[in-house]
N, CA, C and O of each residue as an XYZ file, in Angstrom:
676
protein
N       0.834     -1.154      0.034
C       0.014      0.024     -0.006
C       0.848      1.245      0.005
O       2.032      1.183      0.339
N       0.292      2.334     -0.341
C       1.065      3.647     -0.481
C       1.663      4.072      0.913
O       2.799      4.538      1.004
N       0.853      3.889      1.966
C       1.359      4.327      3.267
C       2.419      3.456      3.739
O       3.373      3.953      4.338
N       2.350      2.205      3.532
C       3.479      1.262      3.937
C       4.693      1.582      3.168
O       5.788      1.567      3.730
N       4.567      1.888      1.843
C       5.723      2.300      1.068
C       6.279      3.594      1.570
O       7.497      3.776      1.582
N       5.433      4.502      1.987
C       5.900      5.791      2.530
C       6.684      5.623      3.732
O       7.648      6.365      3.923
N       6.351      4.672      4.610
C       7.057      4.430      5.834
C       8.450      3.842      5.446
O       9.449      4.206      6.067
N       8.526      2.992      4.490
C       9.833      2.452      4.099
C      10.702      3.491      3.492
O      11.911      3.504      3.724
N      10.112      4.383      2.704
C      10.920      5.443      2.033
C      11.526      6.364      3.111
O      12.692      6.748      3.017
N      10.741      6.708      4.113
C      11.216      7.639      5.217
C      12.443      6.939      5.855
O      13.497      7.544      6.054
N      12.260      5.659      6.160
C      13.407      4.990      6.859
C      14.569      4.880      5.900
O      15.687      5.069      6.380
N      14.464      4.597      4.598
C      15.520      4.475      3.688
C      16.249      5.810      3.548
O      17.477      5.852      3.475
N      15.513      6.853      3.513
C      16.126      8.262      3.483
C      17.001      8.483      4.672
O      18.089      9.034      4.506
N      16.618      8.102      5.851
C      17.397      8.188      7.049
C      18.607      7.304      6.904
O      19.722      7.775      7.130
N      18.446      6.018      6.530
C      19.491      5.014      6.480
C      20.605      5.444      5.483
O      21.790      5.276      5.769
N      20.212      5.994      4.319
C      21.198      6.325      3.351
C      22.072      7.492      3.682
O      23.154      7.652      3.117
N      21.627      8.288      4.569
C      22.391      9.515      4.960
C      23.063      9.296      6.357
O      24.101      9.913      6.597
N      22.549      8.482      7.258
C      23.047      8.524      8.629
C      23.332      7.142      9.241
O      23.740      7.056     10.399
N      23.124      6.083      8.488
C      23.349      4.779      9.014
C      24.821      4.485      9.292
O      25.679      4.727      8.442
N      25.113      3.959     10.496
C      26.380      3.502     10.854
C      26.229      2.053     11.384
O      25.250      1.774     12.077
N      27.058      1.227     11.115
C      26.917     -0.192     11.503
C      27.243     -0.341     13.078
O      28.273     -0.903     13.452
N      26.373      0.158     13.907
C      26.558      0.063     15.355
C      25.344     -0.574     16.003
O      24.334     -0.808     15.338
N      25.433     -0.858     17.311
C      24.368     -1.483     18.052
C      23.075     -0.622     18.019
O      21.970     -1.162     17.957
N      23.220      0.635     18.058
C      22.028      1.525     18.098
C      21.196      1.368     16.774
O      19.978      1.190     16.793
N      21.927      1.445     15.645
C      21.100      1.290     14.370
C      20.644     -0.139     14.202
O      19.584     -0.355     13.615
N      21.350     -1.096     14.663
C      20.937     -2.494     14.546
C      19.576     -2.716     15.368
O      18.655     -3.391     14.909
N      19.531     -2.122     16.555
C      18.359     -2.239     17.377
C      17.160     -1.563     16.702
O      16.045     -2.085     16.685
N      17.445     -0.365     16.141
C      16.322      0.382     15.475
C      15.946     -0.319     14.138
O      14.767     -0.323     13.785
N      16.858     -0.882     13.423
C      16.459     -1.704     12.308
C      15.643     -2.933     12.664
O      14.722     -3.267     11.918
N      15.910     -3.589     13.701
C      15.158     -4.631     14.170
C      13.745     -4.197     14.598
O      12.772     -4.873     14.264
N      13.620     -3.091     15.324
C      12.320     -2.578     15.675
C      11.539     -2.198     14.443
O      10.353     -2.517     14.360
N      12.167     -1.510     13.450
C      11.402     -1.191     12.245
C      10.992     -2.464     11.450
O       9.916     -2.522     10.855
N      11.885     -3.473     11.463
C      11.536     -4.706     10.863
C      10.313     -5.374     11.533
O       9.430     -5.882     10.841
N      10.268     -5.371     12.792
C       9.130     -5.882     13.547
C       7.877     -5.099     13.236
O       6.813     -5.688     13.046
N       7.979     -3.758     13.178
C       6.770     -2.945     12.811
C       6.244     -3.232     11.426
O       5.036     -3.356     11.224
N       7.203     -3.344     10.413
C       6.754     -3.652      9.059
C       6.165     -5.061      8.975
O       5.237     -5.277      8.195
N       6.660     -6.009      9.736
C       6.100     -7.364      9.873
C       4.655     -7.267     10.467
O       3.731     -7.939     10.006
N       4.521     -6.489     11.403
C       3.190     -6.303     11.994
C       2.243     -5.673     11.014
O       1.077     -6.058     10.933
N       2.741     -4.690     10.254
C       1.901     -4.026      9.246
C       1.436     -5.037      8.265
O       0.255     -5.068      7.920
N       2.333     -5.879      7.795
C       1.946     -6.866      6.778
C       0.975     -7.939      7.372
O       0.158     -8.491      6.636
N       1.060     -8.219      8.639
C       0.122     -9.154      9.271
C      -1.282     -8.504      9.396
O      -2.283     -9.219      9.347
N      -1.366     -7.208      9.549
C      -2.683     -6.588      9.767
C      -3.381     -6.209      8.506
O      -4.555     -5.837      8.513
N      -2.604     -6.311      7.335
C      -3.244     -5.840      6.117
C      -3.654     -7.026      5.195
O      -4.150     -6.778      4.096
N      -3.475     -8.210      5.579
C      -3.988     -9.338      4.731
C      -5.519     -9.275      4.630
O      -6.219     -9.109      5.629
N      -6.008     -9.411      3.413
C      -7.407     -9.335      3.245
C      -8.131     -8.117      3.683
O      -9.301     -8.121      4.066
N      -7.364     -7.074      3.604
C      -7.790     -5.738      4.155
C      -8.819     -5.070      3.208
O      -8.550     -4.949      2.013
N      -9.919     -4.662      3.691
C     -10.905     -3.995      2.878
C     -11.175     -2.582      3.442
O     -11.782     -2.419      4.500
N     -10.701     -1.570      2.692
C     -10.857     -0.198      3.261
C     -12.238      0.336      3.228
O     -12.505      1.378      3.827
N     -13.145     -0.336      2.549
C     -14.505      0.121      2.452
C     -15.297     -0.271      3.686
O     -16.427      0.189      3.848
N     -14.768     -1.073      4.532
C     -15.488     -1.422      5.845
C     -15.618     -0.165      6.654
O     -14.638      0.546      6.877
N     -16.789      0.106      7.082
C     -17.097      1.374      7.860
C     -17.834      2.330      6.983
O     -18.452      3.282      7.460
N     -17.773      2.077      5.671
C     -18.562      2.905      4.727
C     -19.713      2.216      4.101
O     -20.686      2.874      3.734
N     -19.662      0.881      3.950
C     -20.717      0.106      3.453
C     -21.441     -0.620      4.471
O     -20.883     -0.889      5.535
N     -22.663     -0.968      4.234
C     -23.466     -1.650      5.197
C     -23.135     -3.089      5.289
O     -23.092     -3.754      4.254
N     -22.895     -3.631      6.456
C     -22.535     -5.034      6.676
C     -23.801     -5.753      7.104
O     -24.563     -5.274      7.943
N     -24.002     -6.916      6.503
C     -25.098     -7.782      6.850
C     -24.739     -8.547      8.193
O     -24.037     -9.559      8.161
N     -25.246     -8.027      9.376
C     -24.807     -8.604     10.639
C     -25.367     -9.923     10.811
O     -24.914    -10.648     11.696
N     -26.378    -10.342     10.001
C     -26.904    -11.687     10.134
C     -25.968    -12.742      9.544
O     -26.113    -13.932      9.821
N     -25.012    -12.301      8.734
C     -24.038    -13.196      8.133
C     -22.825    -13.161      9.036
O     -22.125    -12.150      9.105
N     -22.575    -14.253      9.723
C     -21.394    -14.312     10.652
C     -20.085    -14.037     10.056
O     -19.210    -13.430     10.673
N     -19.929    -14.511      8.766
C     -18.654    -14.281      8.095
C     -18.418    -12.800      7.831
O     -17.333    -12.294      8.118
N     -19.382    -12.112      7.305
C     -19.312    -10.698      7.015
C     -19.079     -9.923      8.312
O     -18.283     -8.984      8.334
N     -19.751    -10.299      9.372
C     -19.533     -9.550     10.695
C     -18.197     -9.732     11.191
O     -17.577     -8.780     11.666
N     -17.656    -11.009     11.106
C     -16.311    -11.354     11.557
C     -15.212    -10.612     10.735
O     -14.208    -10.139     11.267
N     -15.480    -10.542      9.363
C     -14.519     -9.822      8.524
C     -14.522     -8.346      8.878
O     -13.470     -7.706      8.889
N     -15.694     -7.800      9.167
C     -15.746     -6.325      9.510
C     -15.058     -6.042     10.849
O     -14.408     -5.009     11.005
N     -15.198     -6.941     11.799
C     -14.566     -6.832     13.102
C     -13.053     -6.902     12.934
O     -12.325     -6.121     13.547
N     -12.576     -7.828     12.114
C     -11.114     -7.927     11.791
C     -10.557     -6.591     11.209
O      -9.523     -6.072     11.628
N     -11.300     -6.097     10.243
C     -10.762     -4.909      9.587
C     -10.786     -3.696     10.525
O      -9.886     -2.858     10.479
N     -11.795     -3.604     11.359
C     -11.829     -2.499     12.385
C     -10.671     -2.623     13.318
O     -10.044     -1.620     13.659
N     -10.378     -3.771     13.725
C      -9.174     -4.016     14.645
C      -7.865     -3.739     13.908
O      -6.921     -3.211     14.496
N      -7.806     -4.096     12.611
C      -6.641     -3.845     11.768
C      -6.394     -2.380     11.669
O      -5.250     -1.945     11.798
N      -7.452     -1.567     11.439
C      -7.263     -0.107     11.391
C      -6.627      0.445     12.614
O      -5.748      1.305     12.554
N      -7.101     -0.082     13.782
C      -6.505      0.351     15.043
C      -4.986      0.039     15.067
O      -4.155      0.873     15.427
N      -4.673     -1.236     14.655
C      -3.264     -1.729     14.753
C      -2.429     -0.907     13.721
O      -1.333     -0.466     14.066
N      -2.880     -0.702     12.554
C      -2.182      0.088     11.565
C      -1.881      1.417     12.037
O      -0.772      1.905     11.817
N      -2.847      2.092     12.717
C      -2.659      3.469     13.245
C      -1.531      3.404     14.260
O      -0.691      4.304     14.265
N      -1.461      2.417     15.102
C      -0.440      2.304     16.116
C       0.900      2.006     15.552
O       1.917      2.497     16.043
N       0.920      1.169     14.476
C       2.169      0.834     13.808
C       2.769      2.102     13.138
O       3.976      2.336     13.200
N       1.911      2.890     12.513
C       2.427      4.126     11.961
C       2.852      5.058     12.992
O       3.875      5.719     12.816
N       2.148      5.173     14.070
C       2.609      6.036     15.199
C       4.001      5.622     15.685
O       4.916      6.439     15.782
N       4.128      4.340     15.985
C       5.356      3.845     16.503
C       6.573      4.038     15.551
O       7.670      4.390     15.985
N       6.336      3.797     14.256
C       7.383      3.971     13.288
C       7.782      5.439     13.169
O       8.958      5.699     12.913
N       6.912      6.396     13.332
C       7.230      7.826     13.303
C       8.030      8.189     14.555
O       8.992      8.953     14.481
N       7.613      7.617     15.750
C       8.319      7.935     16.933
C       9.766      7.427     16.831
O      10.710      8.138     17.177
N       9.925      6.167     16.345
C      11.289      5.590     16.264
C      12.117      6.465     15.340
O      13.259      6.771     15.685
N      11.613      6.885     14.187
C      12.397      7.746     13.259
C      12.739      9.073     13.853
O      13.821      9.613     13.618
N      11.808      9.611     14.634
C      12.083     10.942     15.255
C      13.235     10.759     16.279
O      14.101     11.626     16.400
N      13.235      9.567     17.049
C      14.275      9.365     17.965
C      15.626      9.194     17.183
O      16.656      9.681     17.650
N      15.629      8.565     16.095
C      16.853      8.366     15.311
C      17.411      9.733     14.860
O      18.602     10.015     14.993
N      16.530     10.542     14.340
C      16.987     11.923     13.916
C      17.414     12.750     15.095
O      18.353     13.535     14.963
N      16.779     12.621     16.251
C      17.225     13.313     17.392
C      18.586     12.959     17.872
O      19.325     13.809     18.368
N      18.928     11.705     17.729
C      20.224     11.252     18.118
C      21.245     11.818     17.194
O      22.337     12.160     17.648
N      20.966     11.943     15.919
C      21.931     12.581     14.931
C      22.165     14.013     15.384
O      23.317     14.446     15.407
N      21.113     14.790     15.752
C      21.257     16.144     16.175
C      22.122     16.183     17.346
O      22.981     17.062     17.409
N      21.988     15.309     18.301
C      22.721     15.267     19.498
C      24.206     14.987     19.263
O      25.078     15.632     19.844
N      24.479     13.956     18.349
C      25.845     13.554     18.089
C      26.590     14.552     17.177
O      27.816     14.646     17.212
N      25.852     15.260     16.398
C      26.525     16.198     15.459
C      26.335     17.695     15.855
O      25.939     18.552     15.064
N      26.652     17.917     17.139
C      26.345     19.292     17.649
C      27.196     20.328     16.956
O      26.800     21.494     16.989
N      28.281     20.044     16.354
C      29.093     20.975     15.662
C      28.481     21.478     14.355
O      28.943     22.482     13.813
N      27.492     20.829     13.859
C      26.903     21.208     12.599
C      25.579     21.900     12.801
O      24.858     21.610     13.755
N      25.235     22.868     11.856
C      23.961     23.507     11.927
C      22.965     22.563     11.365
O      23.075     22.217     10.189
N      21.995     22.115     12.114
C      21.108     21.109     11.765
C      19.612     21.565     11.909
O      18.761     20.768     12.306
N      19.326     22.785     11.599
C      18.013     23.352     11.883
C      16.931     22.565     11.063
O      15.789     22.437     11.505
N      17.309     22.056      9.893
C      16.335     21.273      9.057
C      16.019     19.988      9.801
O      14.881     19.522      9.753
N      16.997     19.398     10.492
C      16.647     18.146     11.187
C      15.764     18.394     12.371
O      14.970     17.528     12.739
N      15.878     19.568     12.992
C      14.914     19.932     14.036
C      13.506     20.055     13.470
O      12.550     19.603     14.101
N      13.367     20.622     12.362
C      12.054     20.703     11.713
C      11.546     19.306     11.368
O      10.378     18.989     11.594
N      12.420     18.484     10.824
C      11.997     17.147     10.480
C      11.580     16.292     11.725
O      10.646     15.494     11.649
N      12.287     16.478     12.853
C      11.826     15.782     14.049
C      10.446     16.254     14.473
O       9.573     15.470     14.845
N      10.283     17.616     14.399
C       9.005     18.164     14.687
C       7.868     17.618     13.732
O       6.749     17.351     14.170
N       8.196     17.476     12.475
C       7.247     16.976     11.589
C       6.912     15.530     11.833
O       5.747     15.139     11.753
N       7.912     14.727     12.127
C       7.691     13.342     12.452
C       6.895     13.247     13.740
O       6.020     12.386     13.837
N       7.147     14.070     14.715
C       6.390     14.078     15.929
C       4.975     14.411     15.720
O       4.089     13.769     16.285
N       4.719     15.436     14.893
C       3.280     15.892     14.574
C       2.650     14.801     13.848
O       1.498     14.498     14.157
N       3.301     14.120     12.848
C       2.708     13.021     12.130
C       2.302     11.900     13.125
O       1.207     11.340     13.066
N       3.253     11.613     14.037
C       2.973     10.588     15.065
C       1.682     10.857     15.914
O       0.848      9.995     16.191
N       1.638     12.127     16.274
C       0.444     12.576     17.086
C      -0.822     12.380     16.257
O      -1.821     11.882     16.777
N      -0.803     12.755     14.998
C      -2.024     12.618     14.125
C      -2.350     11.151     13.965
O      -3.532     10.809     14.018
N      -1.356     10.220     13.763
C      -1.629      8.807     13.694
C      -2.227      8.266     14.942
O      -3.149      7.453     14.887
N      -1.705      8.712     16.125
C      -2.266      8.329     17.448
C      -3.664      8.850     17.581
O      -4.531      8.156     18.111
N      -3.923     10.107     17.097
C      -5.320     10.660     17.134
C      -6.254      9.830     16.279
O      -7.421      9.630     16.617
N      -5.727      9.354     15.177
C      -6.697      8.500     14.314
C      -6.937      7.185     15.035
O      -8.019      6.620     14.873
N      -6.029      6.670     15.802
C      -6.317      5.471     16.577
C      -7.438      5.684     17.557
O      -8.355      4.869     17.658
N      -7.359      6.840     18.317
C      -8.432      7.135     19.274
C      -9.757      7.509     18.609
O     -10.810      7.213     19.173
N      -9.751      8.142     17.443
C     -10.978      8.411     16.745
C     -11.631      7.181     16.326
O     -12.845      7.051     16.480
N     -10.882      6.228     15.784
C     -11.435      4.900     15.330
C     -11.887      4.112     16.477
O     -12.940      3.477     16.420
N     -11.160      4.122     17.491
C     -11.469      3.307     18.708
C     -12.751      3.784     19.374
O     -13.524      2.974     19.885
N     -12.990      5.141     19.372
C     -14.082      5.766     20.031
C     -15.401      5.360     19.419
O     -16.384      5.120     20.121
N     -15.413      5.282     18.058
C     -16.644      4.993     17.339
C     -16.334      4.304     16.031
O     -16.361      4.912     14.961
N     -16.033      2.997     16.141
C     -15.613      2.263     14.919
C     -16.678      2.059     13.833
O     -16.359      1.774     12.678
N     -17.938      2.209     14.224
C     -18.991      1.967     13.296
C     -19.523      3.224     12.658
O     -20.417      3.153     11.815
N     -19.023      4.325     13.020
C     -19.473      5.617     12.417
C     -18.750      5.934     11.113
O     -17.524      5.901     11.002
N     -19.598      6.244     10.136
C     -19.055      6.606      8.789
C     -18.217      7.943      8.911
O     -17.224      8.128      8.206
N     -18.650      8.838      9.810
C     -17.920     10.034     10.059
C     -16.472      9.810     10.591
O     -15.503     10.382     10.094
N     -16.392      8.957     11.614
C     -15.105      8.681     12.205
C     -14.197      7.847     11.210
O     -12.972      7.972     11.223
N     -14.810      7.051     10.407
C     -14.074      6.304      9.423
C     -13.515      7.233      8.341
O     -12.379      7.092      7.888
N     -14.383      8.207      7.943
C     -13.803      9.213      7.027
C     -12.702     10.030      7.644
O     -11.677     10.266      7.004
N     -12.883     10.468      8.870
C     -11.935     11.341      9.589
C     -10.601     10.546      9.726
O      -9.525     11.134      9.616
N     -10.674      9.251      9.960
C      -9.465      8.449     10.071
C      -8.624      8.584      8.771
O      -7.418      8.818      8.838
N      -9.281      8.432      7.571
C      -8.508      8.554      6.301
C      -7.970     10.000      6.134
O      -6.861     10.225      5.650
N      -8.807     10.951      6.554
C      -8.295     12.414      6.427
C      -7.080     12.594      7.280
O      -6.092     13.222      6.898
N      -7.195     11.977      8.534
C      -5.963     12.148      9.442
C      -4.725     11.392      8.912
O      -3.596     11.858      9.065
N      -4.940     10.293      8.326
C      -3.824      9.560      7.729
C      -3.233     10.352      6.606
O      -2.011     10.468      6.521
N      -4.102     10.941      5.680
C      -3.648     11.737      4.601
C      -2.871     12.969      5.108
O      -1.826     13.327      4.566
N      -3.409     13.602      6.160
C      -2.702     14.745      6.719
C      -1.276     14.433      7.209
O      -0.295     15.114      6.910
N      -1.253     13.266      8.043
C       0.058     12.914      8.582
C       1.078     12.549      7.479
O       2.251     12.907      7.586
N       0.667     11.890      6.495
C       1.617     11.502      5.396
C       1.882     12.766      4.570
O       3.002     12.933      4.088
N       0.932     13.639      4.389
C       1.134     14.886      3.563
C       2.180     15.821      4.226
O       3.034     16.398      3.552
N       2.083     15.947      5.554
C       3.095     16.848      6.203
C       4.492     16.268      6.165
O       5.486     16.986      6.057
N       4.542     14.972      6.254
C       5.891     14.307      6.103
C       6.461     14.509      4.676
O       7.624     14.867      4.493
N       5.600     14.266      3.694
C       6.060     14.404      2.267
C       6.518     15.794      1.972
O       7.556     15.994      1.343
N       5.742     16.778      2.428
C       6.116     18.183      2.238
C       7.426     18.477      2.894
O       8.249     19.203      2.335
N       7.660     17.897      4.145
C       8.940     18.147      4.785
C      10.094     17.557      4.018
O      11.147     18.181      3.886
N       9.911     16.412      3.534
C      11.021     15.769      2.777
C      11.287     16.455      1.428
O      12.427     16.519      0.968
N      10.203     16.971      0.794
C      10.406     17.651     -0.519
C      11.064     19.044     -0.277
O      11.880     19.466     -1.096
N      10.745     19.728      0.769
C      11.149     21.106      0.861
C      12.243     21.391      1.903
O      12.689     22.531      2.036
N      12.658     20.392      2.614
C      13.826     20.595      3.523
C      15.046     19.889      2.959
O      15.030     18.665      2.837
N      16.103     20.612      2.611
C      17.263     19.887      2.236
C      17.873     19.191      3.530
O      18.159     19.849      4.530
N      18.039     17.919      3.448
C      18.628     17.205      4.590
C      20.094     17.074      4.356
O      20.522     16.665      3.277
N      20.882     17.417      5.354
C      22.302     17.348      5.240
C      22.750     15.990      4.894
O      22.058     15.030      5.233
N      23.856     15.828      4.245
C      24.415     14.541      3.801
C      25.005     13.795      4.943
O      24.864     14.175      6.105
N      25.702     12.672      4.587
C      26.329     11.900      5.683
C      27.166     12.767      6.593
O      27.915     13.617      6.113
N      27.059     12.577      7.889
C      27.789     13.335      8.851
C      28.929     12.569      9.372
O      28.846     11.354      9.552
N      30.013     13.260      9.625
C      31.116     12.679     10.330
C      30.940     13.165     11.787
O      30.991     14.362     12.068
N      30.733     12.211     12.687
C      30.582     12.598     14.089
C      31.319     11.630     14.949
O      31.502     10.481     14.544
N      31.749     12.020     16.100
C      32.372     11.070     16.984
C      31.371     10.441     17.910
O      30.415     11.071     18.362
N      31.607      9.237     18.166
C      30.623      8.494     19.084
C      30.930      9.027     20.462
O      32.047      9.445     20.766
N      29.857      8.996     21.319
C      30.014      9.473     22.705
C      30.819      8.500     23.573
O      31.034      8.762     24.757
C-alpha cells in the first residue's frame, strides 16, 4: 500500500544518510523490521470500504470480517505512530551527536515526524471511540492523509544534510 511504502521510504532516506553499523542502528532496524512485519500481518485481506458500506450482521462471516478490519485499522494506526516515533528518535540522536553542525532542518524534520505521530495516534483514538461511524471512518482517512502529507512536504522542501562525520560518545 502507499502508506506502507511511504514508511519504508522515510526509513531508507534516514539510512542512506546517517546509518552506521553500530548497535544503536541495529536495534532500530530490528524494531522497524518488527513494525513492518506487524503491518503486513494486519493488512492481509484488508478492505478499506469497511465502515462505509452496510454490513449484513446476520451473516457471521461478514460480521467477523468487519470486526477484523476494524481492529486492523487500530493496529495500523499504532504501527504508523510507533514508526514515526522511532524515526524521530533516530534523527534526534543525529542532532545530539553532530552538535558541531547547523542542523535546523533536522529539528524541523523531528517536529514534523512528531506531529505526524500525534496525528496517527489521534486517528487510533478516533477509530477506537466509534468504529461503526461513517464520520469517524472518513476522519481516520483524512488524518492519515494529513500525517503523510506533512511528512512528504517536509522531505520535499527541507534539504537534509548529507552523511555526517561525528564522533561517538
